[in-house]
C-alpha positions in Angstrom: -20.4 12.3 4.4 -16.5 12.1 3.3 -16.0 11.9 7.0 -18.5 8.9 7.6 -17.1 6.8 4.9 -13.8 6.9 5.2 -12.9 5.5 8.3 -9.1 5.4 8.8 -6.0 7.9 7.2 -3.7 4.7 6.8 -4.3 0.6 7.5 -2.6 -2.2 6.6 -3.1 -5.8 8.0 -0.5 -8.7 7.9 0.4 -12.2 9.3 3.4 -12.5 11.5 5.0 -15.4 9.5 7.3 -17.9 11.3 10.6 -18.8 9.8 12.6 -21.5 10.6 16.3 -21.0 11.1 17.8 -22.0 7.0 15.3 -19.0 6.2 18.0 -16.2 8.6 19.4 -12.9 6.6 16.8 -14.4 3.4 14.4 -12.0 1.4 11.5 -12.8 3.5 13.5 -12.5 6.8 14.3 -9.4 6.2 10.4 -8.3 4.8 9.2 -9.9 8.4 11.5 -7.9 10.8 10.8 -4.6 7.9 6.8 -5.3 9.1 7.9 -6.0 12.5 9.7 -3.0 12.9 6.9 -0.9 11.0 4.3 -2.4 13.3 5.8 -0.7 16.8 7.4 1.9 15.3 3.9 3.5 14.9 1.5 1.4 17.1 -1.0 0.8 15.1 -3.7 -1.3 16.8 -4.2 0.7 19.8 -6.4 3.0 20.5 -4.5 6.4 20.0 -3.3 5.8 16.7 -6.9 4.1 15.2 -8.3 8.0 17.0 -5.8 9.3 14.7 -7.1 6.7 11.9 -4.1 4.2 12.0 -4.5 0.6 11.5 -1.3 -1.0 11.3 -1.3 -5.1 12.6 0.9 -7.4 11.9 0.6 -10.7 13.9 -2.3 -13.5 13.7 -5.7 -12.1 14.9 -8.4 -14.4 16.9 -11.8 -13.1 15.2 -13.3 -13.6 19.6 -10.8 -11.3 19.7 -10.1 -7.3 19.8 -7.3 -7.2 17.6 -9.2 -8.4 14.5 -10.4 -6.3 12.2 -12.0 -7.1 8.5 -9.3 -6.5 5.6 -11.8 -5.6 2.9 -13.4 -3.4 5.1 -10.0 -1.7 5.9 -9.0 -1.0 2.5 -12.3 0.0 0.9 -12.7 3.0 3.5 -9.1 4.0 4.4 -7.5 7.1 1.9 -4.0 5.0 2.1 -3.1 1.8 2.2 0.5 0.8 3.3 2.1 -1.9 0.4 4.8 -3.3 2.7 7.2 -6.0 0.4 5.9 -8.7 0.1 8.0 -12.7 0.2 8.6 -12.3 -3.2 9.4 -9.2 -5.7 5.8 -8.3 -6.1 2.9 -8.4 -3.3 -0.9 -9.0 -4.0 -1.7 -6.2 -1.6 -1.3 -3.9 -4.6 -4.2 -5.4 -6.7 -6.0 -5.6 -3.5 -6.0 -1.7 -2.4 -6.0 -1.0 -5.9 -9.3 -2.7 -6.6 -11.1 -0.4 -3.2 -9.4 2.2 -4.6 -7.6 3.4 -1.6 -4.0 4.9 -2.4 -1.2 2.6 -2.3 2.3 4.0 0.0 4.6 1.4 -1.7 7.2 0.6 1.3 9.7 -1.7 -1.1 13.1 -0.8 -1.7 14.0 -1.7 -5.3 10.4 -3.1 -6.6 10.0 -2.6 -10.4 5.9 -1.9 -10.7 4.1 -3.9 -13.5 4.1 -2.2 -16.8 6.3 0.0 -15.3 7.1 1.6 -19.0 2.8 1.9 -20.1 2.2 3.2 -16.3 3.7 6.8 -14.7 3.4 5.1 -11.6 4.0 8.5 -9.4 1.3 10.1 -11.1 -0.9 7.4 -9.2 1.3 6.3 -6.4 2.9 7.4 -3.3 6.3 5.6 -1.7 7.9 5.7 1.4 11.4 4.6 1.8 11.8 1.3 4.3 14.8 3.1 6.6 12.2 6.0 6.4 9.4 4.5 7.9 10.9 2.4 10.2 11.7 5.6 11.8 8.2 7.5 12.0 5.9 7.4 14.6 2.5 8.0 14.3 2.3 12.0 14.1 5.2 12.1 11.7 3.6 9.1 9.1 0.8 11.1 9.2 2.6 14.6 8.2 4.2 12.6 5.1 0.7 11.6 3.9 -1.2 14.8 3.6 2.0 17.1 3.4 4.9 15.4 1.3 6.1 17.1 -2.0 4.7 13.9 -3.8 0.9 14.5 -2.0 0.7 18.0 -3.0 1.7 17.3 -6.2 -0.6 14.8 -6.4 -3.3 16.5 -4.9 -2.8 19.9 -6.9 -3.3 17.8 -10.3 -7.1 17.8 -8.7 -7.8 20.2 -7.1 -7.7 18.8 -3.6 -10.0 16.6 -4.1 -8.9 13.4 -2.9 -12.0 11.2 -4.0 -10.7 12.4 -7.6 -7.2 10.9 -6.4 -9.1 7.5 -5.0 -11.2 7.2 -8.7 -8.4 7.5 -10.6 -6.7 4.7 -8.9 -9.6 3.0 -9.6 -10.0 3.4 -12.8 -6.2 2.4 -13.8 -7.2 -1.4 -11.5 -10.2 -1.4 -13.8 -7.7 -0.7 -17.3 -4.9 -2.8 -15.7 -5.9 -5.3 -13.6 -9.0 -6.2 -13.4 -10.0 -9.3 -15.4 -6.9 -12.3 -16.5 -7.3 -11.5 -20.1 -6.6 -7.8 -19.3 -3.8 -8.4 -17.7 -2.6 -11.4 -20.7 -2.9 -8.0 -23.4 -1.3 -5.3 -21.0 1.6 -7.6 -20.8 1.7 -8.5 -25.0 1.4 -4.9 -26.0 4.5 -3.7 -22.8 6.8 -6.1 -24.7 5.9 -4.7 -27.9 6.5 -2.0 -27.2 9.9 -2.7 -26.0 10.4 -4.3 -29.2 10.2 -1.3 -30.8 12.3 0.7 -28.8 15.3 -1.8 -29.4 
């Protein structure tokens, strides 16, 4: 049943952006280069990668062509979802994958994750250094996801049952991010905690 539901091990789908010359060497340009390098390193939309449970695609998709996968279906049926740095200092993708119960794999050096004084993120997500993942092929990424010390630490908390890890991610989303009013409440709670420490 588990294999029937989780069609993928790890997924990412993002659009290719076109930048004018004035955007060269900006944060947005760096992020686009990062996405491109990850896509090239993993070759993640070819049949060999798909057979291993990897779907990574950065580009413009044509629904009538063979390179379009439904994004909601991807994140709902994958164990891990890459959350690669976006154009800003955050990415909506983190909320997307958490709402589907997919385990976020953060690829964003220097990010400050939301509510870090309320959430101990290392008990929920995996982190991969940007400079490490661009040199990984598909097999190396799979080995990291299943065998890293981070993964073993978290799976040990659930006696090896990854479904409980998925549930923890979904509960975190439900408790912190599932509505605007809830986000505001958590923001005020975070501010109060910071002020109390001064």
